[in-house]
C-alpha positions in Angstrom: 53.2 -51.2 77.8 50.1 -52.4 75.7 47.1 -52.3 77.6 46.5 -56.0 76.5 49.7 -56.8 78.4 48.7 -54.5 81.6 45.2 -56.1 81.8 47.1 -59.7 81.6 49.4 -58.6 84.4 46.8 -57.4 86.8 44.3 -60.1 86.2 46.9 -62.7 85.9 48.8 -61.5 89.4 47.6 -59.0 91.2 43.8 -60.0 91.3 43.9 -62.6 93.8 45.8 -59.9 96.3 43.9 -56.4 95.9 42.1 -55.4 98.5 39.2 -52.9 97.9 40.6 -49.9 98.5 39.8 -47.6 96.1 36.7 -45.5 96.9 38.2 -42.0 97.0 41.8 -40.3 95.3 43.0 -43.2 93.4 45.6 -43.5 92.3 47.1 -41.1 95.7 45.3 -44.3 98.2 47.1 -46.9 96.4 50.5 -45.1 96.6 49.9 -43.9 100.6 48.4 -47.9 101.3 51.6 -49.4 99.3 54.0 -47.1 101.5 52.4 -47.8 104.3 52.5 -51.3 103.6 55.8 -51.7 103.2 56.8 -50.4 106.6 55.6 -53.6 107.7 57.4 -56.7 106.7 56.0 -59.8 106.2 57.6 -63.2 108.5 58.0 -66.5 106.2 58.2 -70.1 108.2 59.8 -72.0 105.8 60.5 -75.4 108.1 58.0 -76.9 105.7 59.0 -75.9 102.6 60.6 -79.4 100.7 63.6 -78.8 98.5 61.5 -78.2 94.9 59.1 -76.9 96.3 57.2 -73.2 96.3 55.0 -71.2 98.0 53.2 -67.8 97.5 53.0 -64.7 99.5 51.1 -61.5 99.3 53.5 -58.6 99.5 52.1 -55.2 99.2 49.3 -56.6 96.5 52.0 -58.2 94.9 52.5 -61.7 94.5 55.8 -63.2 95.5 57.3 -67.0 95.6 60.0 -68.2 97.3 61.9 -71.6 96.0 64.0 -74.0 98.0 66.1 -75.5 95.8 67.4 -79.0 94.9 71.0 -80.2 94.8 70.4 -80.2 91.4 69.2 -76.7 91.1 72.5 -75.6 93.0 74.9 -77.4 90.9 73.0 -76.4 87.8 73.4 -72.8 88.4 76.9 -73.0 89.2 78.2 -74.8 86.1 75.7 -73.0 83.8 75.3 -69.5 84.6 77.4 -67.6 81.6 74.9 -69.4 79.5 71.9 -67.3 80.4 70.8 -64.5 78.4 72.0 -61.8 81.0 74.7 -63.6 83.0 76.2 -60.5 84.5 73.0 -58.8 85.1 73.6 -55.8 83.4 69.4 -55.5 82.6 68.8 -55.5 86.1 67.9 -51.3 86.9 66.8 -50.9 83.0 64.0 -53.5 83.8 63.2 -51.5 86.7 62.5 -48.7 85.1 60.0 -50.1 82.7 58.5 -51.8 85.0 57.2 -48.5 86.5 54.2 -48.5 83.9 51.7 -46.5 85.6 51.3 -44.9 88.8 50.1 -47.7 90.6 53.8 -49.6 90.2 55.4 -46.4 91.9 55.9 -48.1 95.4 57.1 -51.6 94.4 59.6 -49.9 91.6 61.3 -48.1 94.0 61.8 -50.6 96.9 63.3 -53.0 93.7 65.2 -50.8 93.4 66.9 -51.4 96.9 68.1 -54.7 95.5 71.4 -54.5 96.4 73.4 -55.2 93.2 75.8 -58.0 94.6 72.7 -59.8 94.7 71.9 -60.0 91.2 75.3 -60.1 89.8 76.0 -63.4 91.7 75.5 -67.0 90.9 72.2 -68.0 93.0 71.0 -64.2 93.0 69.6 -64.4 96.7 70.9 -64.0 99.9 70.0 -67.6 100.4 72.3 -70.1 98.1 69.2 -73.1 99.4 65.9 -70.4 99.3 65.3 -68.3 96.0 63.0 -65.4 96.6 61.1 -63.2 93.8 58.1 -61.8 92.1 55.6 -64.2 90.7 55.0 -62.1 87.4 57.5 -62.0 84.4 59.1 -58.8 83.9 58.2 -58.5 80.3 55.0 -58.6 80.1 53.6 -59.4 84.2 51.8 -62.1 83.9 52.0 -64.8 86.7 54.5 -67.7 86.0 54.0 -71.0 86.0 56.4 -73.5 87.7 57.6 -76.2 85.8 59.4 -79.3 86.3 60.1 -80.7 82.9 60.3 -84.5 84.5 63.4 -83.5 86.7 65.1 -84.4 82.8 66.2 -80.4 83.3 66.8 -78.1 85.7 63.0 -76.5 87.3 62.2 -73.5 85.5 59.6 -70.9 85.7 57.8 -70.2 82.5 56.1 -66.7 81.8 53.2 -68.0 79.6 52.5 -64.1 77.9 56.2 -63.9 76.3 57.4 -67.4 76.1 60.5 -66.8 78.2 61.6 -69.5 80.8 64.1 -68.8 84.2 66.1 -70.9 85.9 66.2 -71.2 89.1 67.9 -68.0 89.9 65.4 -66.0 88.2 67.6 -65.7 85.2 66.3 -65.3 81.7 67.5 -68.8 79.6 68.8 -68.2 76.0 66.7 -69.1 73.2 68.3 -69.7 70.0 64.4 -70.3 68.7 63.8 -67.0 69.7 65.0 -63.2 68.9 67.0 -62.1 71.9 65.3 -58.7 72.6 66.4 -56.8 75.4 63.1 -57.7 77.2 63.7 -60.8 76.9 67.3 -60.7 79.1 65.2 -59.4 81.8 65.6 -61.3 84.9 62.8 -61.9 87.5 62.4 -58.9 89.9 63.9 -59.7 93.4 62.3 -57.7 96.5 64.4 -56.8 100.0 64.6 -59.9 102.5 66.9 -61.3 104.7 67.1 -64.3 106.5 67.5 -63.5 110.2 67.2 -67.7 110.7 67.8 -70.7 109.5 64.1 -71.7 108.4 62.8 -67.7 108.6 62.2 -65.3 105.8 61.8 -61.6 106.7 60.4 -60.3 103.1 60.4 -56.1 103.2 62.5 -52.7 104.0 64.3 -52.2 107.1 65.0 -48.6 108.9 67.9 -48.1 106.7 66.0 -48.3 103.7 64.2 -45.1 104.5 63.3 -42.9 102.4 62.9 -45.0 99.4 64.6 -43.8 96.6 63.1 -41.8 93.6 60.7 -43.5 91.0 62.2 -44.1 88.1 61.7 -41.0 85.7 58.9 -40.8 83.7 59.0 -39.5 79.7 55.5 -38.1 79.1 56.9 -35.2 77.6 59.0 -37.2 75.3 58.3 -35.4 71.3 59.1 -38.4 69.5 55.8 -39.6 70.9 52.4 -38.7 69.3 49.5 -36.4 71.1 47.4 -39.1 71.7 50.8 -41.4 72.7 51.3 -38.6 75.5 47.6 -38.9 76.5 48.5 -42.4 77.4 51.3 -41.3 79.2 49.8 -39.4 81.3 46.6 -41.0 81.8 48.8 -43.9 83.2 50.9 -41.1 85.2 48.0 -39.3 86.2 49.6 -36.1 84.8 46.0 -33.6 84.2 48.5 -31.2 82.6 50.1 -33.3 81.1 46.6 -34.7 79.6 45.3 -31.5 78.4 48.3 -30.3 76.5 48.2 -33.4 74.4 44.6 -33.0 74.2 45.0 -29.5 73.1 47.6 -30.7 70.8 44.9 -32.6 68.8 45.9 -36.1 70.3 42.9 -38.7 70.0 40.8 -39.3 73.6 38.9 -42.1 71.8 41.7 -44.0 70.7 41.2 -48.0 70.7 43.2 -50.6 68.9 43.2 -54.5 70.1 46.3 -55.0 71.9 47.5 -51.5 72.5 46.5 -49.2 75.0 44.1 -46.3 75.2 43.1 -43.1 76.6 40.0 -44.1 78.7 41.7 -47.4 80.0 44.8 -45.9 81.1 43.4 -43.4 82.5 41.5 -46.5 84.9 44.9 -47.9 85.5 46.6 -45.1 86.5 44.6 -42.1 86.9 42.2 -40.3 89.1 38.2 -39.5 88.5 39.2 -35.8 87.5 42.0 -37.0 84.4 39.4 -40.0 83.5 36.1 -37.3 83.3 39.1 -34.8 81.3 39.3 -37.8 78.6 35.5 -38.0 78.2 35.2 -34.8 78.3 37.5 -34.6 75.0 35.5 -37.6 73.6 37.0 -40.5 75.1 34.8 -43.5 75.9 34.7 -47.1 77.0 36.8 -49.9 75.3 35.3 -53.3 75.1 37.0 -54.2 77.9 37.2 -51.3 80.2 34.9 -52.3 82.3 36.9 -55.6 82.7 40.0 -53.6 83.5 37.9 -51.8 85.9 36.4 -54.7 87.7 40.2 -56.2 88.0 41.4 -52.4 89.7 38.3 -52.3 91.9 37.3 -48.8 90.3 33.8 -48.3 91.6 34.2 -45.2 90.3 35.1 -46.0 86.8 32.6 -49.0 87.1 30.0 -46.0 87.6 31.1 -44.2 85.1 31.2 -46.7 82.1 27.6 -47.9 83.3 26.3 -44.3 83.2 28.2 -44.0 79.4 25.8 -46.9 78.5 27.6 -49.5 76.5 26.2 -47.8 73.0 29.0 -45.1 73.9 32.2 -48.4 73.0 34.6 -46.9 71.3 34.5 -47.4 67.4 38.0 -46.3 66.6 40.0 -49.2 66.1 41.7 -48.3 63.0 42.6 -44.8 63.6 46.2 -44.6 63.9 47.5 -42.6 67.7 
């Protein structure tokens, strides 16, 4: 994922929900907290939610929405499922694998893998025909979804403002003849584990039978098709010190920066420890123009202090250097 996409994702989908806890031991502190919070379910009373309305709640730092479908929504889903970009949920696991783009997303990617495949394959993609539950950001660029009514002329949809992809009330990407149907444009919205113990009660989270969590998706840091700089960025995203040192020894540009792309420095803020961030600085890496914003969004006080110590004059100037 490009750094511009990561920044948009964090700013739009996570910032409101993050609690400052990263004083020490990031990213392990975040991973451990997510694991602990995943052992607790969130109960949601749906009795006041009317057809056509949604509400957003927090689940391990991520926004999750519950939408109550209308009769028109249900009829439309039954009639037009095969018109969707991925009607049979074939890209479900692939989208989860691609979602695991930095160490902080590890637990969520593991949790999403628990969603039973039969849910993703049926028309409503839910345990309830009446209610739809999904993570409230787009699977392409992780931007907070918008709720679109379209004046009731077409079924209510969810819109990802970053990718331009629209989704129906089961979270399936709507086919768009004017848009190239890339694999990621076919990804459906993520469905977290949930149950309905009562008619108006939603229980969001895992059950005892779901532990231990499945292994996280495989990370291809050592892919030889990647350049040393690209491998350094990957290593920073996943806090792999050994791989980062190897990439630097192979000639990786620790100070690489290009608008719209990842940089080693920012990748380390998002996914790496302070030790890894210092390693990149020792190899010549410097903050990019948006590093301070990234550090504030991630609540990385340690990274904020480092950026201030390095000073504004240290901002990377390597915008035109190839990775």
